[in-house]
N, C-alpha and C positions, 0 to 999 in steps of 0.2 A: 504494499499499499504506499503510495507516494505521499509526500507532504503537501497539504493544500494550504499554503500560507497567504494566498491572495486575499487581501482585505484584513489580514491579521498582522499584528506587530509584536514580535517576541522581544522581551527585555529581561536581562539578568538583573537580579536585585532582591532586596528583602520583600517577602510576601506577607501581607497583614491578613490575619485570620478574619473571616467575614461571617461564616456560619457558626452560631453558638453551639449547634448540636452536631457532633461529628458523625459522619456516615460510618456505620459499622459493616455494611455489606452492599453489594450491588446485585440486583436480581434482574436478569434478562428473560422476559417471557416471550417465547416464539409461539405465535398463534395464527389462526386463520378464521375469517368469517365463514368459510365454507366447510369447516370441520365441526362435526356434531359434538365432539368431545371438548371443544374449547370454551363455550359460553360460561360454564361453571368456573373454569380457571380465570376467565376474564373478570367475572364478578369478584372472585376471591382476591384477584390482583389489586383491586381498588384499595384493599387494606394496606398493602405495601406502598402503594402510590401515595397514600395519606400519611405514612409513617415517616417522621422527620429523621429517623436514624438510618433509613434505607434509601438507596438510590435505585429506583424501580423504573424500568423502561420496558415497553412492549414493542416487539418486532413482528409485524405482519408479513407473512410469506405468501408467495404466489403459486406454490406447486399444487394446490388443491383447486385452482381456478377452473380446471376442466370439468369439475363435478357439478356445474350448473350455476355457480354464483361467482362472479369476479370480485375478489376482495378489494374494497374501495381504498384501503390503506396500505396495501401490500406493495413492496418494491423488490426488484431483483437484488438490490444491495443488501436488504435484510436477509434474503434467502442465502446469499453468498456468505454472509457472516456466520449464519448457522452451519452451513456446509464446512466452513473453515474450522469451526469448533469441533465438528464430527471428525475431521481429519486429525486435528491436534490431539484430541482425546482418544483416537483410534476406535471410535464407535462404529457400529455396523451400518447405522442408518440415521436419517433425520426424521423427526416426527413432531406433531403438535398434539397437545400443548407441551412444550418443553421449557423447563426453567434452568438457566445456567447461573450458578452462584459464584460471584467473584471471579469469573473466568476459569474456575478450577474444577467444579463438579457439575453434574447435571442430575436432575430428578424430574419426575412427572409433574407438569405444571398444575395439575389438579390436586396434588398431594401436599396439602398445607403442612401436615405433620413433618413430612420429609423436608420441606423448604425451611421450616422453623428449626429443625435439627441441624441443618447445614449452616444456618445463620446465627445460631444462639451464642456461639463462642468465638465469632469472628470479629475482627476490627481492622478496618483498612488502615494501613500504617503510615501513610504520607498525607499530611494536611493539604486539602484542596478546597478552594472557595471560588465562587463567582459573585461579583458585586457589580452593581450599575454605578458607573462613574458619573454620568450625566445622561441626558435624553438620547445621546448619539453613540455612547460607548459602554461596553461591558469589560470588565477586567477579570481574567481567569488568573488566579494566584495559587502557586504551588510552593509549599514550604520545603525546607531542607530535609534530607533523609540520607540513609546509607546509600553510598554510590553503587548503582547496580552494575552487574557485569557487562551488560550492554545497555545503552540508553533506552528508557521506557517511552513508549508512544503516548502522546497526549491526543486522545481520541475525543472528537466533539461530535455530539449527537443533537440533531434538531428534532423537535417532536411537537405533536398537537395534543391538546388536553383541555377538557374532555371531548370526545367525539362520540355522538350517538348515531347509530346506523340502523335503519329499518332494513332488514334482510328479507327479500321477497322471493327468493328462489334457492335451490340447493338444500342441503341437509338441515339448514337452520331457518328455512322459510317460515315467515310468520313471527319471528322473534325480532325484538328491537334491543340492541346490546350497546351499552355505553363503554367505550374504550378509554383507557387512561395512559397518558404519556406515550402515545403512539409515534414511534420514530419514523421520520420521513426524509432523513439525510444523515450521512456519516462522513466525517472528514478527519484525517490525521493532520494536526496543525502544529505540531512541534515534537521535540525530543527532550526528555528530562534526564540529567546526569547526576542527580543528587543535590544540586544547588538550587536555592530559591530562584524562581523565575515567574514572570508575568507575561500574559499574552492578551493584547487588547483585541476586542471583537466589535465591529460596528453593529449597532442595533438594526441597521438596515438589512443585515443578513437574515434576521428573523423575519422581516417583512418579505424579503425576496423568497425565502423558503416556505412562506405561509405557515410559519411555526409560531406556537404560543410560548415556547421556551427552548432552552438548550441545556445540555448536561455535558459533563466532561469526565472522562475516566483515564487514569494513568495505568497503562497496560503493557505487560511484557509481550513481546512479539518475536517469534522465532525467525531464524534466517530465511525460512521459506515462506515468511509472511503470515504464519499461523498465529492466531490470538492465544494468549497465555493468561496467567494470573493477573488480577487487578489489585493495585496498591493504594488507590485513592480515588475519590470521586466527589462531585458536587453537582447541584442542579439549580437552574434559574428559571422562574416563570414570569412572563410578562403580564402586566396588569391589563394590557390591551388584547382583545380577542384577535386570533389570526384571520387574515383575509382569506376567503374561500375561493 
């Protein structure tokens, strides 16, 4: 994955903590509007999306679109990220609903007991925050930490929240489901080597992406570009609704 630094300015320097509540875990829910097993997971996911201790993002995938309903939030980029996790974790297949915890382990996305067991004793170990400088700029601030063997990727996610979708065909026909923190864009915007750093992001990017917020994760990435463990994360939600 290449670096998408256009529109972003990276700066070395001290990072001020912004979020008073540290993120203990990141949960990625891979889901689909066309999968009959997903609505329960989507409803349960709202609990994590509302939890200030958790960075919770949902990733809609498109590989069930052939079953009669085209997921209105799905992207190939989301499906590619899930496939990359499959390869990294040497799993046999991708499926929905699937929850990836801290880039390290996977469990069934409907199994809240398993999700809570995986997140109960975790704590992301690098401080990360996102704050609004003014109406035009956000500042992503990463604190100091142990120098990694290879620089960690600073991965930026754009998302929409909330989004209610009436599903009129396919396995979930007749249901109206509200989705939380639905990712609609992913960029790698920097590399972190253990030193404090800041990256400025213009708020116009949220408008351009039709996003209601953004999140950042500090993630190990293998030489073959496969995603690995996550060491820090933060989330920002705009007060203005996204343009549709």
